[in-house]
N, C-alpha and C positions, 0 to 999 in steps of 0.2 A: 034773792033778789035772783029773776029768771033773768040768763044771760042772753044775749041779739047776736053772741058771736057765730058764725059759719061752725057746723061741726066739728071739722077738720082743726081749726083756730082754737076752738073750746080743748078740743085734746090735747093740742101741742102746750095751750098753755097749761095745764096737769104735766105736762111732759117733762116741763122747765123747770116746774115747782119740786117734779121729783131730780131731777138732777143737781139741784141747790141739796138737797136733803142727802142724796149722793156723793157728792164733794165733801159735805163737813163731813161724812163716817167714813170717806176716804184720810181725808187731814187727820183725823182721829185716830183712824187705826193703822194706818198706810195699807192699808185693803183697797186692792185693785187689780183688773185681767193685768195678763202679761202683756207686753207689749207687743203689736200683729198678731196677738194671737187671734184665731179663727178656730178651735175647736168644737164650740157649740153650732156656730152656723153652720158646719158639715154635715149635722142632726140633720134625719129626716123626719124627723117627730117635730119640728115647731107649726104651734102654731098660734093665730091671731082672730079676731076678730073684722071682722070689716072697719067699722067703726074704728077701731086700735091702729087701723092701715093709714086711714084716711090722711094724715098730713103726708105720709110716703108717695101716698098715690099722688095728691095733689102737687108735689115736687115733679116730680115724673112727669106728671102732666106737661106745667108751664117750662120743662124744659125738652117738651118735645120729645121727648122720649118712649112715650109709651107702647108705640110698634117695637121697638128694640125691645123693652120688656116683655110685651105679651108675645112675641116671636121665642125671647128665649125662655120663657113659659113650657111654652107649646115644645120647644124642643126639648128640653128637661120630661116633659111629661112619655115624648115618643121614646125616652131611652130609660124609661121607667122609673126615672129617679123625681125625689120630692125636696132635694135639699133649695132653700132659700136664692133664688137668683142675681139676687141683687149684691153679690159678695165678688168681689174683683180680687183670686188669687195672685199671690206673687209665682213669678213661672217656676218651675220643679219645688214647689212647696207647697202640700195638700192642708198645711194646718197654718198658716201665715196669710193674708191676706186685709181688705178695707170692705168696708160695704160702701156702697157709690151712694149710700145717701143717709149717712150716719146721723146731719143733726136731725131729721125726721125721723129714724127709724121706727119700729114697732115699741109697744110697751114690755115684751115678752125679753126684746134685745137689750130694753134700759134695764129693766131689774134681773135678768139673769146672774147667780153669784153674787150680788148685789142688796138683796133684800133678804124680808122675814115673812116667815105666815106663823099665823096663831094658831098654837096646837089647842089639843081638845079642851084644856084647861082657859083655856086664852094666855097664852103663857108665849111670847115672842122668841121662834126657833131661827135661829140665821141660816140662811140658806147659801150657800157657796158651792161651786164648782169642782168637781173631781182635779183638776188644773191647779186651783186658787189652794185648796188642800194640803197637795203634794208640794206645792213651790213656797209657799206662805203662809206654814201654821201657825209661826207667831202673830201673825195680822189677827189669823181667824181669832185666836183669843184674844187680843185686845179689842177686836170688835165687838166679841161676845160680852166680856167684859162692860163697855161703855154702854152697849144695849143695856147690859143690867142697870146701870145705873140713870140709865131714861137718855142715853143717845139717840138723839132720831134716827130712822130707818125707816122707808119704805116699805109697806106689809102689801103683799100683792093682793090677797083678797080686797082689803078694803079699796088700793088703788082700781081694781077690775071693777068693783062694781060700783066705785065713783063715775068713770067715764061711761059702762054699760048703761048708767040712769040718763044719761044723757041723752039717748035715742035706742031703746030696748030691741026696737027690731032689728038694728045692726049689732046691735053690742052686746049679745048674749051667746051667740053662735059662733062656736070654736071652730076654724076651718084650716087644714093645711097652709101654709103662710103664703106659698104661690097660688092657691086658689082665693085667698082672702085678697088679694092684690088684685086680680082678676074681676074679681065684684067690683071691687072699689075704682078700679078705673073703669069698669064698664057706667056704672052711676056716673060717674063725674062727669063720661063722654055724652050722656043723653040730660044734663045740668047744662052746658059750656054753651056760649053764643056758636051759631050755624057759621061763622066763618071761619071760627077756630076749628069746627068740627072738619070743615071741608078738606082743611090744609092736612089733616092730621094723617 
């Protein structure tokens, strides 16, 4: 059945479904990100599609913070950096912080360390990060056993294709995270009422 939801809400609905699967995986295995960890957020290589960041772009827009975010992206570019600008770091700590838009964070942020990929033979391979591997190998073992016994786990390729197929023009082209945000904000700006644009 064809959905009549706006694209950002369609994507968010899939994200909420993923979150429920991940919560069951965490409960069954104990697998989770260490509290306050933001090592993956420091990567200069995080990519997303415009479609994947539409929910966070909507939230940025409706908070009236698009100017702040776009300025932060410009500043990051001027410094030659590519780290996501949506992270608020703890003072004097380069690996602890929080996402300012955590509830609507993009797909890669939801799945990193807590998902699987399909191998060449179609078997599921748990994908975890270095920090989790070092800090809780027992949880990884429990998760692998659970997955082998049909414990549900989000599979990156399947979810990416599901979201991308909602709007192929925005769903397949991967961009650096900040560039994807810029494009999503630009697209939303043109679709919003003129009254809101004038006050932006």
